[in-house]
All heavy atoms as TSV, in Angstrom:
chain	resi	resn	atom	element	x	y	z
A	1	MET	N	N	-0.171	14.467	-5.750
A	1	MET	CA	C	-0.428	13.001	-5.728
A	1	MET	C	C	-0.125	12.450	-4.392
A	1	MET	O	O	1.016	12.592	-3.850
A	1	MET	CB	C	0.416	12.324	-6.824
A	1	MET	CG	C	0.300	10.793	-6.820
A	1	MET	SD	S	1.246	9.972	-8.070
A	1	MET	CE	C	2.854	9.930	-7.322
A	2	LYS	N	N	-1.046	11.849	-3.723
A	2	LYS	CA	C	-0.849	11.196	-2.412
A	2	LYS	C	C	-0.574	9.693	-2.659
A	2	LYS	O	O	-1.330	9.029	-3.371
A	2	LYS	CB	C	-2.068	11.410	-1.587
A	2	LYS	CG	C	-1.961	10.866	-0.225
A	2	LYS	CD	C	-3.253	11.223	0.608
A	2	LYS	CE	C	-3.161	10.634	2.002
A	2	LYS	NZ	N	-4.370	10.847	2.739
A	3	THR	N	N	0.427	9.214	-1.991
A	3	THR	CA	C	0.762	7.779	-2.064
A	3	THR	C	C	0.520	7.089	-0.782
A	3	THR	O	O	0.343	7.718	0.248
A	3	THR	CB	C	2.238	7.549	-2.530
A	3	THR	OG1	O	3.073	8.069	-1.472
A	3	THR	CG2	C	2.504	8.275	-3.827
A	4	LEU	N	N	0.543	5.768	-0.819
A	4	LEU	CA	C	0.338	4.969	0.431
A	4	LEU	C	C	1.435	5.241	1.442
A	4	LEU	O	O	1.220	5.122	2.610
A	4	LEU	CB	C	0.273	3.461	0.095
A	4	LEU	CG	C	-0.070	2.515	1.195
A	4	LEU	CD1	C	-1.387	2.809	1.804
A	4	LEU	CD2	C	-0.054	1.076	0.680
A	5	ARG	N	N	2.549	5.610	0.959
A	5	ARG	CA	C	3.679	5.942	1.859
A	5	ARG	C	C	3.336	7.142	2.755
A	5	ARG	O	O	3.833	7.264	3.859
A	5	ARG	CB	C	4.939	6.306	0.974
A	5	ARG	CG	C	6.118	6.736	1.754
A	5	ARG	CD	C	7.251	7.078	0.783
A	5	ARG	NE	N	8.423	7.228	1.583
A	5	ARG	CZ	C	9.615	6.659	1.326
A	5	ARG	NH1	N	9.747	5.927	0.271
A	5	ARG	NH2	N	10.667	6.914	2.091
A	6	ASP	N	N	2.482	8.044	2.282
A	6	ASP	CA	C	2.088	9.244	3.004
A	6	ASP	C	C	0.952	9.117	4.037
A	6	ASP	O	O	0.643	10.032	4.726
A	6	ASP	CB	C	1.782	10.369	2.040
A	6	ASP	CG	C	2.869	10.602	1.031
A	6	ASP	OD1	O	4.074	10.546	1.361
A	6	ASP	OD2	O	2.509	10.814	-0.190
A	7	VAL	N	N	0.255	7.917	3.930
A	7	VAL	CA	C	-0.905	7.743	4.773
A	7	VAL	C	C	-0.578	7.461	6.211
A	7	VAL	O	O	0.287	6.550	6.510
A	7	VAL	CB	C	-1.742	6.606	4.197
A	7	VAL	CG1	C	-2.978	6.295	5.054
A	7	VAL	CG2	C	-2.180	6.869	2.756
A	8	PRO	N	N	-1.111	8.197	7.207
A	8	PRO	CA	C	-0.822	7.903	8.601
A	8	PRO	C	C	-1.495	6.650	9.103
A	8	PRO	O	O	-2.476	6.157	8.569
A	8	PRO	CB	C	-1.461	9.155	9.297
A	8	PRO	CG	C	-2.461	9.699	8.360
A	8	PRO	CD	C	-2.024	9.309	6.985
A	9	VAL	N	N	-0.862	6.081	10.143
A	9	VAL	CA	C	-1.406	4.809	10.773
A	9	VAL	C	C	-2.832	5.086	11.236
A	9	VAL	O	O	-3.081	6.125	11.851
A	9	VAL	CB	C	-0.470	4.436	11.888
A	9	VAL	CG1	C	-1.100	3.287	12.666
A	9	VAL	CG2	C	0.926	4.052	11.360
A	10	GLY	N	N	-3.705	4.122	11.006
A	10	GLY	CA	C	-5.060	4.212	11.392
A	10	GLY	C	C	-6.017	4.692	10.325
A	10	GLY	O	O	-7.259	4.675	10.544
A	11	ASP	N	N	-5.540	5.117	9.197
A	11	ASP	CA	C	-6.427	5.604	8.141
A	11	ASP	C	C	-6.692	4.527	7.112
A	11	ASP	O	O	-5.873	3.608	6.894
A	11	ASP	CB	C	-5.759	6.786	7.411
A	11	ASP	CG	C	-5.823	8.084	8.177
A	11	ASP	OD1	O	-6.381	8.078	9.289
A	11	ASP	OD2	O	-5.389	9.147	7.650
A	12	THR	N	N	-7.876	4.648	6.417
A	12	THR	CA	C	-8.234	3.742	5.371
A	12	THR	C	C	-8.249	4.565	4.051
A	12	THR	O	O	-8.825	5.652	4.078
A	12	THR	CB	C	-9.625	3.085	5.604
A	12	THR	OG1	O	-9.565	2.388	6.852
A	12	THR	CG2	C	-9.975	2.222	4.481
A	13	VAL	N	N	-7.662	4.037	3.049
A	13	VAL	CA	C	-7.608	4.732	1.720
A	13	VAL	C	C	-7.992	3.785	0.633
A	13	VAL	O	O	-8.084	2.538	0.832
A	13	VAL	CB	C	-6.183	5.271	1.466
A	13	VAL	CG1	C	-5.862	6.429	2.435
A	13	VAL	CG2	C	-5.170	4.241	1.546
A	14	LYS	N	N	-8.265	4.362	-0.556
A	14	LYS	CA	C	-8.544	3.519	-1.730
A	14	LYS	C	C	-7.525	3.727	-2.810
A	14	LYS	O	O	-7.064	4.849	-3.023
A	14	LYS	CB	C	-9.968	3.981	-2.274
A	14	LYS	CG	C	-10.432	3.170	-3.424
A	14	LYS	CD	C	-11.858	3.506	-3.924
A	14	LYS	CE	C	-12.782	3.061	-2.779
A	14	LYS	NZ	N	-14.100	2.797	-3.246
A	15	ILE	N	N	-7.133	2.635	-3.430
A	15	ILE	CA	C	-6.127	2.696	-4.474
A	15	ILE	C	C	-6.715	3.333	-5.693
A	15	ILE	O	O	-7.763	2.923	-6.196
A	15	ILE	CB	C	-5.622	1.275	-4.841
A	15	ILE	CG1	C	-4.921	0.641	-3.678
A	15	ILE	CG2	C	-4.629	1.345	-6.049
A	15	ILE	CD1	C	-3.701	1.280	-3.187
A	16	VAL	N	N	-6.063	4.384	-6.257
A	16	VAL	CA	C	-6.498	5.081	-7.424
A	16	VAL	C	C	-5.741	4.556	-8.667
A	16	VAL	O	O	-6.239	4.296	-9.691
A	16	VAL	CB	C	-6.304	6.566	-7.334
A	16	VAL	CG1	C	-6.659	7.315	-8.627
A	16	VAL	CG2	C	-7.105	7.110	-6.195
A	17	LYS	N	N	-4.370	4.394	-8.524
A	17	LYS	CA	C	-3.554	3.971	-9.606
A	17	LYS	C	C	-2.234	3.298	-9.060
A	17	LYS	O	O	-1.756	3.694	-8.017
A	17	LYS	CB	C	-3.194	5.160	-10.471
A	17	LYS	CG	C	-2.419	4.807	-11.740
A	17	LYS	CD	C	-2.247	6.031	-12.582
A	17	LYS	CE	C	-1.559	5.608	-13.869
A	17	LYS	NZ	N	-1.273	6.724	-14.800
A	18	ILE	N	N	-1.792	2.243	-9.842
A	18	ILE	CA	C	-0.555	1.713	-9.490
A	18	ILE	C	C	0.508	2.107	-10.525
A	18	ILE	O	O	0.381	1.840	-11.706
A	18	ILE	CB	C	-0.672	0.143	-9.474
A	18	ILE	CG1	C	-1.686	-0.366	-8.554
A	18	ILE	CG2	C	0.687	-0.499	-9.161
A	18	ILE	CD1	C	-2.008	-1.807	-8.543
A	19	HIS	N	N	1.489	2.883	-10.045
A	19	HIS	CA	C	2.551	3.385	-10.927
A	19	HIS	C	C	3.639	2.292	-10.977
A	19	HIS	O	O	3.579	1.287	-10.299
A	19	HIS	CB	C	3.109	4.690	-10.449
A	19	HIS	CG	C	2.086	5.814	-10.388
A	19	HIS	ND1	N	1.807	6.512	-11.481
A	19	HIS	CD2	C	1.352	6.310	-9.366
A	19	HIS	CE1	C	0.853	7.443	-11.177
A	19	HIS	NE2	N	0.554	7.270	-9.875
A	20	GLY	N	N	4.643	2.552	-11.821
A	20	GLY	CA	C	5.751	1.589	-11.905
A	20	GLY	C	C	5.440	0.554	-12.944
A	20	GLY	O	O	4.428	0.506	-13.574
A	21	SER	N	N	6.373	-0.419	-13.111
A	21	SER	CA	C	6.182	-1.470	-14.054
A	21	SER	C	C	7.042	-2.654	-13.732
A	21	SER	O	O	7.840	-2.665	-12.788
A	21	SER	CB	C	6.631	-0.908	-15.482
A	21	SER	OG	O	8.016	-0.589	-15.450
A	22	GLY	N	N	6.916	-3.675	-14.504
A	22	GLY	CA	C	7.684	-4.882	-14.355
A	22	GLY	C	C	7.293	-5.739	-13.108
A	22	GLY	O	O	6.143	-5.869	-12.742
A	23	ALA	N	N	8.341	-6.311	-12.519
A	23	ALA	CA	C	8.153	-7.314	-11.476
A	23	ALA	C	C	7.524	-6.723	-10.231
A	23	ALA	O	O	6.646	-7.390	-9.651
A	23	ALA	CB	C	9.470	-7.946	-11.085
A	24	ILE	N	N	7.843	-5.522	-9.864
A	24	ILE	CA	C	7.248	-4.941	-8.649
A	24	ILE	C	C	5.739	-4.699	-8.887
A	24	ILE	O	O	4.931	-5.060	-7.982
A	24	ILE	CB	C	7.929	-3.575	-8.300
A	24	ILE	CG1	C	9.342	-3.862	-7.854
A	24	ILE	CG2	C	7.150	-2.887	-7.171
A	24	ILE	CD1	C	10.180	-2.618	-7.538
A	25	ARG	N	N	5.374	-4.136	-10.002
A	25	ARG	CA	C	3.888	-3.957	-10.279
A	25	ARG	C	C	3.183	-5.255	-10.287
A	25	ARG	O	O	2.080	-5.350	-9.688
A	25	ARG	CB	C	3.757	-3.234	-11.603
A	25	ARG	CG	C	2.392	-2.960	-11.958
A	25	ARG	CD	C	2.225	-2.267	-13.355
A	25	ARG	NE	N	0.900	-2.163	-13.826
A	25	ARG	CZ	C	0.173	-1.086	-13.762
A	25	ARG	NH1	N	0.672	0.023	-13.261
A	25	ARG	NH2	N	-1.119	-1.075	-14.182
A	26	ARG	N	N	3.696	-6.271	-10.931
A	26	ARG	CA	C	3.073	-7.571	-10.989
A	26	ARG	C	C	2.913	-8.188	-9.592
A	26	ARG	O	O	1.950	-8.787	-9.241
A	26	ARG	CB	C	3.893	-8.500	-11.892
A	26	ARG	CG	C	3.455	-9.924	-11.971
A	26	ARG	CD	C	2.088	-10.345	-12.413
A	26	ARG	NE	N	1.406	-9.567	-13.372
A	26	ARG	CZ	C	0.044	-9.539	-13.364
A	26	ARG	NH1	N	-0.708	-10.090	-12.545
A	26	ARG	NH2	N	-0.551	-8.800	-14.268
A	27	ARG	N	N	3.941	-8.027	-8.765
A	27	ARG	CA	C	3.972	-8.622	-7.413
A	27	ARG	C	C	2.859	-7.934	-6.577
A	27	ARG	O	O	2.126	-8.598	-5.852
A	27	ARG	CB	C	5.267	-8.391	-6.773
A	27	ARG	CG	C	5.404	-8.968	-5.315
A	27	ARG	CD	C	6.830	-8.872	-4.804
A	27	ARG	NE	N	6.827	-9.095	-3.399
A	27	ARG	CZ	C	6.800	-8.189	-2.475
A	27	ARG	NH1	N	6.856	-6.899	-2.783
A	27	ARG	NH2	N	6.769	-8.517	-1.222
A	28	ILE	N	N	2.763	-6.575	-6.681
A	28	ILE	CA	C	1.751	-5.836	-5.921
A	28	ILE	C	C	0.345	-6.298	-6.343
A	28	ILE	O	O	-0.504	-6.559	-5.500
A	28	ILE	CB	C	1.919	-4.306	-6.237
A	28	ILE	CG1	C	3.237	-3.810	-5.664
A	28	ILE	CG2	C	0.719	-3.540	-5.692
A	28	ILE	CD1	C	3.280	-3.629	-4.199
A	29	MET	N	N	0.092	-6.473	-7.613
A	29	MET	CA	C	-1.162	-6.852	-8.086
A	29	MET	C	C	-1.531	-8.300	-7.753
A	29	MET	O	O	-2.618	-8.670	-7.411
A	29	MET	CB	C	-1.250	-6.666	-9.653
A	29	MET	CG	C	-1.229	-5.210	-10.034
A	29	MET	SD	S	-1.296	-4.879	-11.767
A	29	MET	CE	C	-2.958	-5.285	-12.187
A	30	ASP	N	N	-0.506	-9.148	-7.717
A	30	ASP	CA	C	-0.726	-10.601	-7.297
A	30	ASP	C	C	-1.075	-10.714	-5.839
A	30	ASP	O	O	-1.726	-11.663	-5.434
A	30	ASP	CB	C	0.556	-11.412	-7.579
A	30	ASP	CG	C	0.811	-11.737	-9.023
A	30	ASP	OD1	O	-0.090	-11.458	-9.854
A	30	ASP	OD2	O	1.908	-12.069	-9.389
A	31	MET	N	N	-0.690	-9.736	-5.015
A	31	MET	CA	C	-1.022	-9.703	-3.654
A	31	MET	C	C	-2.495	-9.229	-3.403
A	31	MET	O	O	-2.921	-9.215	-2.190
A	31	MET	CB	C	-0.061	-8.830	-2.787
A	31	MET	CG	C	1.268	-9.452	-2.720
A	31	MET	SD	S	2.361	-8.586	-1.606
A	31	MET	CE	C	2.795	-7.054	-2.551
A	32	GLY	N	N	-3.197	-8.816	-4.434
A	32	GLY	CA	C	-4.555	-8.383	-4.340
A	32	GLY	C	C	-4.766	-6.862	-4.265
A	32	GLY	O	O	-5.875	-6.409	-3.968
A	33	ILE	N	N	-3.674	-6.159	-4.450
A	33	ILE	CA	C	-3.787	-4.724	-4.428
A	33	ILE	C	C	-3.988	-4.275	-5.861
A	33	ILE	O	O	-3.110	-4.238	-6.721
A	33	ILE	CB	C	-2.503	-4.076	-3.864
A	33	ILE	CG1	C	-2.255	-4.583	-2.462
A	33	ILE	CG2	C	-2.600	-2.567	-3.904
A	33	ILE	CD1	C	-0.936	-4.178	-1.773
A	34	THR	N	N	-5.294	-3.875	-6.118
A	34	THR	CA	C	-5.691	-3.410	-7.468
A	34	THR	C	C	-6.447	-2.149	-7.314
A	34	THR	O	O	-6.796	-1.702	-6.276
A	34	THR	CB	C	-6.523	-4.486	-8.172
A	34	THR	OG1	O	-7.666	-4.771	-7.410
A	34	THR	CG2	C	-5.723	-5.773	-8.450
A	35	LYS	N	N	-6.682	-1.474	-8.474
A	35	LYS	CA	C	-7.371	-0.218	-8.545
A	35	LYS	C	C	-8.801	-0.412	-7.805
A	35	LYS	O	O	-9.512	-1.337	-8.089
A	35	LYS	CB	C	-7.609	0.261	-9.911
A	35	LYS	CG	C	-8.252	1.584	-10.065
A	35	LYS	CD	C	-8.349	2.034	-11.499
A	35	LYS	CE	C	-9.140	3.257	-11.627
A	35	LYS	NZ	N	-9.288	3.656	-13.028
A	36	GLY	N	N	-9.085	0.564	-6.903
A	36	GLY	CA	C	-10.381	0.459	-6.233
A	36	GLY	C	C	-10.353	-0.300	-4.914
A	36	GLY	O	O	-11.382	-0.349	-4.196
A	37	THR	N	N	-9.268	-0.936	-4.594
A	37	THR	CA	C	-9.134	-1.716	-3.341
A	37	THR	C	C	-8.929	-0.777	-2.153
A	37	THR	O	O	-8.208	0.153	-2.177
A	37	THR	CB	C	-7.950	-2.660	-3.421
A	37	THR	OG1	O	-8.052	-3.476	-4.559
A	37	THR	CG2	C	-7.869	-3.527	-2.178
A	38	ASP	N	N	-9.717	-1.091	-1.054
A	38	ASP	CA	C	-9.539	-0.323	0.198
A	38	ASP	C	C	-8.390	-0.895	0.988
A	38	ASP	O	O	-8.216	-2.120	1.076
A	38	ASP	CB	C	-10.828	-0.399	1.014
A	38	ASP	CG	C	-11.974	0.436	0.452
A	38	ASP	OD1	O	-11.690	1.473	-0.181
A	38	ASP	OD2	O	-13.147	-0.019	0.606
A	39	ILE	N	N	-7.528	-0.044	1.524
A	39	ILE	CA	C	-6.402	-0.426	2.375
A	39	ILE	C	C	-6.453	0.290	3.661
A	39	ILE	O	O	-6.554	1.476	3.711
A	39	ILE	CB	C	-5.102	-0.154	1.608
A	39	ILE	CG1	C	-5.003	-1.006	0.343
A	39	ILE	CG2	C	-3.887	-0.419	2.460
A	39	ILE	CD1	C	-3.725	-0.808	-0.453
A	40	PHE	N	N	-6.292	-0.481	4.708
A	40	PHE	CA	C	-6.221	0.075	6.079
A	40	PHE	C	C	-4.740	-0.029	6.595
A	40	PHE	O	O	-4.145	-1.060	6.502
A	40	PHE	CB	C	-7.129	-0.677	7.077
A	40	PHE	CG	C	-6.976	-0.242	8.461
A	40	PHE	CD1	C	-7.435	0.955	8.917
A	40	PHE	CD2	C	-6.480	-1.128	9.421
A	40	PHE	CE1	C	-7.339	1.419	10.236
A	40	PHE	CE2	C	-6.281	-0.742	10.764
A	40	PHE	CZ	C	-6.819	0.540	11.190
A	41	VAL	N	N	-4.212	1.111	6.976
A	41	VAL	CA	C	-2.812	1.127	7.478
A	41	VAL	C	C	-2.891	0.841	8.971
A	41	VAL	O	O	-3.344	1.594	9.791
A	41	VAL	CB	C	-2.136	2.516	7.195
A	41	VAL	CG1	C	-0.726	2.496	7.742
A	41	VAL	CG2	C	-2.181	2.851	5.715
A	42	ARG	N	N	-2.439	-0.420	9.331
A	42	ARG	CA	C	-2.540	-0.899	10.682
A	42	ARG	C	C	-1.402	-0.307	11.596
A	42	ARG	O	O	-1.703	0.155	12.680
A	42	ARG	CB	C	-2.409	-2.386	10.713
A	42	ARG	CG	C	-3.629	-3.128	10.088
A	42	ARG	CD	C	-3.491	-4.646	10.155
A	42	ARG	NE	N	-2.923	-5.118	11.444
A	42	ARG	CZ	C	-3.710	-5.522	12.434
A	42	ARG	NH1	N	-4.953	-5.505	12.329
A	42	ARG	NH2	N	-3.120	-6.046	13.531
A	43	LYS	N	N	-0.192	-0.451	11.165
A	43	LYS	CA	C	0.926	0.099	11.994
A	43	LYS	C	C	2.159	0.206	11.147
A	43	LYS	O	O	2.252	-0.230	10.035
A	43	LYS	CB	C	1.169	-0.825	13.212
A	43	LYS	CG	C	1.476	-2.251	12.885
A	43	LYS	CD	C	1.626	-3.055	14.187
A	43	LYS	CE	C	1.585	-4.551	13.895
A	43	LYS	NZ	N	1.681	-5.340	15.122
A	44	ALA	N	N	3.152	0.849	11.709
A	44	ALA	CA	C	4.451	1.065	11.063
A	44	ALA	C	C	5.638	0.590	12.032
A	44	ALA	O	O	5.440	0.664	13.244
A	44	ALA	CB	C	4.703	2.539	10.736
A	45	ALA	N	N	6.678	0.083	11.466
A	45	ALA	CA	C	7.820	-0.290	12.261
A	45	ALA	C	C	8.379	0.919	12.956
A	45	ALA	O	O	8.175	2.041	12.560
A	45	ALA	CB	C	8.877	-0.971	11.337
A	46	PRO	N	N	9.186	0.674	13.974
A	46	PRO	CA	C	9.745	1.840	14.755
A	46	PRO	C	C	10.500	2.893	13.927
A	46	PRO	O	O	10.385	4.097	14.194
A	46	PRO	CB	C	10.657	1.200	15.763
A	46	PRO	CG	C	10.064	-0.149	15.962
A	46	PRO	CD	C	9.515	-0.571	14.629
A	47	LEU	N	N	11.166	2.443	12.901
A	47	LEU	CA	C	11.848	3.400	12.027
A	47	LEU	C	C	11.021	3.763	10.820
A	47	LEU	O	O	11.512	4.448	9.924
A	47	LEU	CB	C	13.204	2.843	11.622
A	47	LEU	CG	C	14.233	2.612	12.731
A	47	LEU	CD1	C	15.451	2.004	12.234
A	47	LEU	CD2	C	14.506	3.914	13.491
A	48	GLY	N	N	9.742	3.303	10.757
A	48	GLY	CA	C	8.870	3.689	9.656
A	48	GLY	C	C	8.828	2.747	8.464
A	48	GLY	O	O	8.012	2.949	7.576
A	49	ASP	N	N	9.778	1.757	8.449
A	49	ASP	CA	C	9.781	0.883	7.268
A	49	ASP	C	C	10.004	-0.551	7.783
A	49	ASP	O	O	10.968	-0.814	8.474
A	49	ASP	CB	C	10.968	1.333	6.354
A	49	ASP	CG	C	10.850	0.730	4.968
A	49	ASP	OD1	O	9.739	0.250	4.588
A	49	ASP	OD2	O	11.937	0.636	4.270
A	50	PRO	N	N	9.146	-1.516	7.502
A	50	PRO	CA	C	7.970	-1.419	6.606
A	50	PRO	C	C	6.708	-0.976	7.372
A	50	PRO	O	O	6.773	-0.754	8.517
A	50	PRO	CB	C	7.816	-2.942	6.136
A	50	PRO	CG	C	8.261	-3.738	7.390
A	50	PRO	CD	C	9.394	-2.861	7.940
A	51	ILE	N	N	5.595	-0.907	6.553
A	51	ILE	CA	C	4.332	-0.581	7.158
A	51	ILE	C	C	3.470	-1.851	7.066
A	51	ILE	O	O	3.625	-2.634	6.103
A	51	ILE	CB	C	3.612	0.594	6.487
A	51	ILE	CG1	C	3.403	0.327	4.979
A	51	ILE	CG2	C	4.358	1.885	6.707
A	51	ILE	CD1	C	2.525	1.441	4.263
A	52	GLU	N	N	2.550	-2.037	8.021
A	52	GLU	CA	C	1.696	-3.181	7.937
A	52	GLU	C	C	0.220	-2.723	7.522
A	52	GLU	O	O	-0.246	-1.690	8.105
A	52	GLU	CB	C	1.546	-3.835	9.344
A	52	GLU	CG	C	0.733	-5.110	9.244
A	52	GLU	CD	C	0.726	-5.845	10.633
A	52	GLU	OE1	O	1.823	-6.016	11.196
A	52	GLU	OE2	O	-0.394	-6.187	11.041
A	53	ILE	N	N	-0.327	-3.381	6.535
A	53	ILE	CA	C	-1.608	-2.955	6.027
A	53	ILE	C	C	-2.561	-4.090	6.028
A	53	ILE	O	O	-2.138	-5.289	6.097
A	53	ILE	CB	C	-1.497	-2.356	4.535
A	53	ILE	CG1	C	-0.966	-3.435	3.613
A	53	ILE	CG2	C	-0.653	-1.133	4.571
A	53	ILE	CD1	C	-0.914	-3.014	2.209
A	54	THR	N	N	-3.881	-3.796	5.971
A	54	THR	CA	C	-4.885	-4.830	5.831
A	54	THR	C	C	-5.534	-4.623	4.415
A	54	THR	O	O	-6.013	-3.539	4.131
A	54	THR	CB	C	-5.999	-4.719	6.903
A	54	THR	OG1	O	-5.347	-4.866	8.216
A	54	THR	CG2	C	-7.064	-5.784	6.760
A	55	VAL	N	N	-5.543	-5.725	3.636
A	55	VAL	CA	C	-6.068	-5.713	2.288
A	55	VAL	C	C	-6.923	-6.910	2.138
A	55	VAL	O	O	-6.484	-8.063	2.319
A	55	VAL	CB	C	-4.887	-5.747	1.236
A	55	VAL	CG1	C	-5.443	-5.765	-0.151
A	55	VAL	CG2	C	-3.951	-4.622	1.443
A	56	ARG	N	N	-8.144	-6.708	1.722
A	56	ARG	CA	C	-9.104	-7.810	1.432
A	56	ARG	C	C	-9.180	-8.832	2.588
A	56	ARG	O	O	-9.237	-10.062	2.380
A	56	ARG	CB	C	-8.739	-8.497	0.121
A	56	ARG	CG	C	-8.758	-7.573	-1.078
A	56	ARG	CD	C	-8.431	-8.309	-2.376
A	56	ARG	NE	N	-8.288	-7.408	-3.468
A	56	ARG	CZ	C	-9.187	-7.210	-4.378
A	56	ARG	NH1	N	-10.353	-7.873	-4.379
A	56	ARG	NH2	N	-8.979	-6.378	-5.357
A	57	GLY	N	N	-9.043	-8.309	3.858
A	57	GLY	CA	C	-9.241	-9.167	4.954
A	57	GLY	C	C	-8.020	-9.882	5.510
A	57	GLY	O	O	-8.075	-10.646	6.381
A	58	TYR	N	N	-6.853	-9.639	4.930
A	58	TYR	CA	C	-5.634	-10.192	5.491
A	58	TYR	C	C	-4.564	-9.075	5.643
A	58	TYR	O	O	-4.558	-8.065	4.992
A	58	TYR	CB	C	-5.154	-11.361	4.618
A	58	TYR	CG	C	-4.687	-11.007	3.224
A	58	TYR	CD1	C	-3.282	-10.713	2.964
A	58	TYR	CD2	C	-5.497	-10.940	2.138
A	58	TYR	CE1	C	-2.837	-10.334	1.706
A	58	TYR	CE2	C	-5.075	-10.607	0.877
A	58	TYR	CZ	C	-3.737	-10.336	0.669
A	58	TYR	OH	O	-3.300	-9.997	-0.574
A	59	GLU	N	N	-3.633	-9.379	6.542
A	59	GLU	CA	C	-2.582	-8.428	6.872
A	59	GLU	C	C	-1.333	-8.769	6.053
A	59	GLU	O	O	-0.993	-9.916	5.773
A	59	GLU	CB	C	-2.184	-8.488	8.340
A	59	GLU	CG	C	-3.265	-7.860	9.293
A	59	GLU	CD	C	-4.320	-8.837	9.641
A	59	GLU	OE1	O	-4.045	-10.022	9.690
A	59	GLU	OE2	O	-5.497	-8.375	9.890
A	60	MET	N	N	-0.598	-7.696	5.650
A	60	MET	CA	C	0.682	-7.887	4.969
A	60	MET	C	C	1.550	-6.656	5.234
A	60	MET	O	O	1.045	-5.660	5.706
A	60	MET	CB	C	0.407	-8.066	3.465
A	60	MET	CG	C	-0.261	-6.928	2.813
A	60	MET	SD	S	-0.695	-7.214	1.105
A	60	MET	CE	C	0.869	-7.047	0.343
A	61	SER	N	N	2.834	-6.820	4.935
A	61	SER	CA	C	3.744	-5.719	5.138
A	61	SER	C	C	4.265	-5.307	3.777
A	61	SER	O	O	4.490	-6.085	2.900
A	61	SER	CB	C	4.939	-6.135	6.022
A	61	SER	OG	O	4.462	-6.384	7.307
A	62	LEU	N	N	4.469	-3.912	3.622
A	62	LEU	CA	C	5.026	-3.403	2.448
A	62	LEU	C	C	6.178	-2.482	2.836
A	62	LEU	O	O	6.106	-1.757	3.821
A	62	LEU	CB	C	3.982	-2.533	1.725
A	62	LEU	CG	C	2.910	-3.224	0.871
A	62	LEU	CD1	C	2.042	-2.096	0.248
A	62	LEU	CD2	C	3.476	-3.994	-0.218
A	63	ARG	N	N	7.241	-2.485	2.016
A	63	ARG	CA	C	8.280	-1.563	2.186
A	63	ARG	C	C	7.804	-0.189	1.664
A	63	ARG	O	O	6.953	-0.092	0.856
A	63	ARG	CB	C	9.510	-2.002	1.392
A	63	ARG	CG	C	10.161	-3.240	2.116
A	63	ARG	CD	C	11.325	-3.718	1.283
A	63	ARG	NE	N	10.776	-4.504	0.154
A	63	ARG	CZ	C	11.374	-4.928	-0.824
A	63	ARG	NH1	N	12.701	-4.692	-0.962
A	63	ARG	NH2	N	10.855	-5.626	-1.853
A	64	LYS	N	N	8.488	0.850	2.188
A	64	LYS	CA	C	8.068	2.254	1.841
A	64	LYS	C	C	8.310	2.454	0.316
A	64	LYS	O	O	7.466	3.149	-0.335
A	64	LYS	CB	C	8.890	3.257	2.572
A	64	LYS	CG	C	8.507	3.379	4.051
A	64	LYS	CD	C	7.259	4.139	4.246
A	64	LYS	CE	C	7.072	4.413	5.693
A	64	LYS	NZ	N	6.109	5.474	5.925
A	65	ASP	N	N	9.322	1.879	-0.347
A	65	ASP	CA	C	9.506	2.073	-1.773
A	65	ASP	C	C	8.416	1.383	-2.550
A	65	ASP	O	O	7.997	1.890	-3.603
A	65	ASP	CB	C	10.873	1.558	-2.218
A	65	ASP	CG	C	11.082	0.119	-2.027
A	65	ASP	OD1	O	10.481	-0.461	-1.130
A	65	ASP	OD2	O	11.972	-0.453	-2.740
A	66	GLU	N	N	7.807	0.237	-2.041
A	66	GLU	CA	C	6.683	-0.304	-2.734
A	66	GLU	C	C	5.440	0.537	-2.507
A	66	GLU	O	O	4.656	0.658	-3.400
A	66	GLU	CB	C	6.461	-1.719	-2.155
A	66	GLU	CG	C	7.566	-2.716	-2.452
A	66	GLU	CD	C	7.454	-4.025	-1.638
A	66	GLU	OE1	O	6.829	-4.001	-0.527
A	66	GLU	OE2	O	8.020	-4.948	-2.153
A	67	ALA	N	N	5.267	1.081	-1.307
A	67	ALA	CA	C	4.145	1.857	-1.036
A	67	ALA	C	C	4.104	3.193	-1.798
A	67	ALA	O	O	3.039	3.722	-2.122
A	67	ALA	CB	C	4.020	2.146	0.440
A	68	SER	N	N	5.274	3.622	-2.232
A	68	SER	CA	C	5.331	4.910	-2.894
A	68	SER	C	C	4.860	4.805	-4.347
A	68	SER	O	O	4.598	5.868	-4.962
A	68	SER	CB	C	6.772	5.478	-2.884
A	68	SER	OG	O	7.634	4.628	-3.634
A	69	ILE	N	N	4.656	3.593	-4.924
A	69	ILE	CA	C	4.151	3.530	-6.294
A	69	ILE	C	C	2.585	3.316	-6.295
A	69	ILE	O	O	2.003	3.330	-7.374
A	69	ILE	CB	C	4.732	2.386	-7.085
A	69	ILE	CG1	C	4.364	0.985	-6.513
A	69	ILE	CG2	C	6.275	2.488	-7.075
A	69	ILE	CD1	C	4.733	-0.196	-7.407
A	70	LEU	N	N	1.991	3.351	-5.118
A	70	LEU	CA	C	0.524	3.172	-4.983
A	70	LEU	C	C	-0.139	4.551	-4.759
A	70	LEU	O	O	-0.012	5.102	-3.640
A	70	LEU	CB	C	0.159	2.188	-3.842
A	70	LEU	CG	C	0.737	0.808	-4.058
A	70	LEU	CD1	C	0.520	-0.005	-2.834
A	70	LEU	CD2	C	0.160	0.116	-5.226
A	71	GLU	N	N	-0.847	5.075	-5.745
A	71	GLU	CA	C	-1.486	6.366	-5.589
A	71	GLU	C	C	-2.831	6.077	-4.915
A	71	GLU	O	O	-3.553	5.176	-5.345
A	71	GLU	CB	C	-1.687	7.004	-6.991
A	71	GLU	CG	C	-2.307	8.354	-6.881
A	71	GLU	CD	C	-2.392	8.980	-8.304
A	71	GLU	OE1	O	-1.743	8.599	-9.247
A	71	GLU	OE2	O	-3.360	9.932	-8.415
A	72	VAL	N	N	-3.149	6.808	-3.914
A	72	VAL	CA	C	-4.405	6.683	-3.130
A	72	VAL	C	C	-5.191	7.934	-3.000
A	72	VAL	O	O	-4.712	9.025	-3.282
A	72	VAL	CB	C	-4.039	6.175	-1.703
A	72	VAL	CG1	C	-3.320	4.786	-1.773
A	72	VAL	CG2	C	-3.212	7.137	-0.958
A	73	GLU	N	N	-6.450	7.813	-2.586
A	73	GLU	CA	C	-7.327	8.978	-2.358
A	73	GLU	C	C	-7.946	8.820	-0.975
A	73	GLU	O	O	-8.038	7.772	-0.427
A	73	GLU	CB	C	-8.397	9.108	-3.378
A	73	GLU	CG	C	-9.407	7.952	-3.403
A	73	GLU	CD	C	-10.447	8.194	-4.460
A	73	GLU	OE1	O	-10.403	9.117	-5.290
A	73	GLU	OE2	O	-11.427	7.438	-4.491
């Protein structure tokens, strides 16, 4: 299983499944990250956390623990 946490900077991936439950899952979905959404990994902080992504035309940052619940292809 490949997660968003494993995607190198500059790659575009598609969300296959959102793992996890509760508030974190709801927050991720409220930000527009749903199954089938394309995500472009723009850059990463110097120590690797957080990562900056582009989703549905806007930029946002995700922590690595949040990115690890997003299964991608």
